[in-house]
One Martini backbone bead per residue (centre of mass of N, CA, C, O) as a GRO file, in nm:
protein
   82
    1UNK     BB    1   1.701   0.725   0.102
    2UNK     BB    2   1.995   0.703   0.190
    3UNK     BB    3   2.090   0.959   0.049
    4UNK     BB    4   1.898   1.163   0.181
    5UNK     BB    5   1.981   1.101   0.470
    6UNK     BB    6   2.283   1.165   0.443
    7UNK     BB    7   2.244   1.467   0.354
    8UNK     BB    8   2.089   1.514   0.650
    9UNK     BB    9   2.255   1.331   0.875
   10UNK     BB   10   2.166   1.027   0.821
   11UNK     BB   11   2.062   0.689   0.905
   12UNK     BB   12   1.941   0.391   0.802
   13UNK     BB   13   1.829   0.154   1.026
   14UNK     BB   14   1.521   0.098   0.915
   15UNK     BB   15   1.275  -0.097   0.730
   16UNK     BB   16   0.913  -0.067   0.688
   17UNK     BB   17   0.686  -0.266   0.542
   18UNK     BB   18   0.320  -0.136   0.495
   19UNK     BB   19   0.130  -0.264   0.311
   20UNK     BB   20  -0.200  -0.276   0.179
   21UNK     BB   21  -0.508  -0.330   0.016
   22UNK     BB   22  -0.585  -0.041  -0.076
   23UNK     BB   23  -0.408  -0.001  -0.327
   24UNK     BB   24  -0.526  -0.244  -0.487
   25UNK     BB   25  -0.818  -0.155  -0.489
   26UNK     BB   26  -0.777   0.119  -0.626
   27UNK     BB   27  -0.650   0.003  -0.886
   28UNK     BB   28  -0.888  -0.173  -0.971
   29UNK     BB   29  -1.089   0.058  -0.996
   30UNK     BB   30  -0.937   0.225  -1.205
   31UNK     BB   31  -0.956   0.006  -1.431
   32UNK     BB   32  -1.293   0.045  -1.397
   33UNK     BB   33  -1.370   0.350  -1.360
   34UNK     BB   34  -1.351   0.398  -1.035
   35UNK     BB   35  -1.388   0.595  -0.795
   36UNK     BB   36  -1.273   0.607  -0.486
   37UNK     BB   37  -1.574   0.765  -0.392
   38UNK     BB   38  -1.781   0.629  -0.545
   39UNK     BB   39  -2.072   0.454  -0.579
   40UNK     BB   40  -1.886   0.173  -0.655
   41UNK     BB   41  -1.714   0.184  -0.405
   42UNK     BB   42  -1.558   0.022  -0.149
   43UNK     BB   43  -1.534   0.301   0.028
   44UNK     BB   44  -1.862   0.343   0.028
   45UNK     BB   45  -1.985   0.040  -0.073
   46UNK     BB   46  -1.980  -0.297  -0.016
   47UNK     BB   47  -2.257  -0.378  -0.161
   48UNK     BB   48  -2.200  -0.199  -0.454
   49UNK     BB   49  -1.945  -0.329  -0.534
   50UNK     BB   50  -1.684  -0.499  -0.742
   51UNK     BB   51  -1.551  -0.600  -0.490
   52UNK     BB   52  -1.455  -0.888  -0.351
   53UNK     BB   53  -1.377  -1.072  -0.081
   54UNK     BB   54  -1.168  -1.243  -0.235
   55UNK     BB   55  -0.999  -1.005  -0.335
   56UNK     BB   56  -0.924  -0.888  -0.064
   57UNK     BB   57  -0.773  -1.137   0.034
   58UNK     BB   58  -0.568  -1.137  -0.197
   59UNK     BB   59  -0.453  -0.852  -0.139
   60UNK     BB   60  -0.351  -0.913   0.146
   61UNK     BB   61  -0.155  -1.134   0.062
   62UNK     BB   62   0.012  -0.968  -0.135
   63UNK     BB   63   0.102  -0.750   0.063
   64UNK     BB   64   0.250  -0.942   0.257
   65UNK     BB   65   0.451  -1.045   0.048
   66UNK     BB   66   0.577  -0.771  -0.031
   67UNK     BB   67   0.676  -0.705   0.250
   68UNK     BB   68   0.860  -0.957   0.290
   69UNK     BB   69   1.022  -0.877   0.008
   70UNK     BB   70   1.065  -0.566  -0.009
   71UNK     BB   71   0.823  -0.454  -0.251
   72UNK     BB   72   0.664  -0.241  -0.149
   73UNK     BB   73   0.495   0.091  -0.173
   74UNK     BB   74   0.527   0.095   0.151
   75UNK     BB   75   0.717   0.293   0.395
   76UNK     BB   76   0.929   0.299   0.683
   77UNK     BB   77   1.179   0.511   0.845
   78UNK     BB   78   1.461   0.459   1.045
   79UNK     BB   79   1.640   0.714   1.200
   80UNK     BB   80   1.981   0.829   1.251
   81UNK     BB   81   2.235   0.980   1.345
   82UNK     BB   82   2.561   1.001   1.199
   0.00000   0.00000   0.00000
């Protein structure tokens, strides 16, 4: 990102990592061949899905850890003119 920002005349001032559990839930469903918004999806029906509340809590904790370690898959970039 720093290279792209520099080429556009900006400097990366700060990076905010902001992953949440959604990515991890979607990945877990994908491994189980469950469509994102399919009948057994967490995002469609929490009562009929295969994702447990304990897994959701675990995914939230993992996302927070990855954010803190700056290794998350989702981030926002604060740019300023160079």
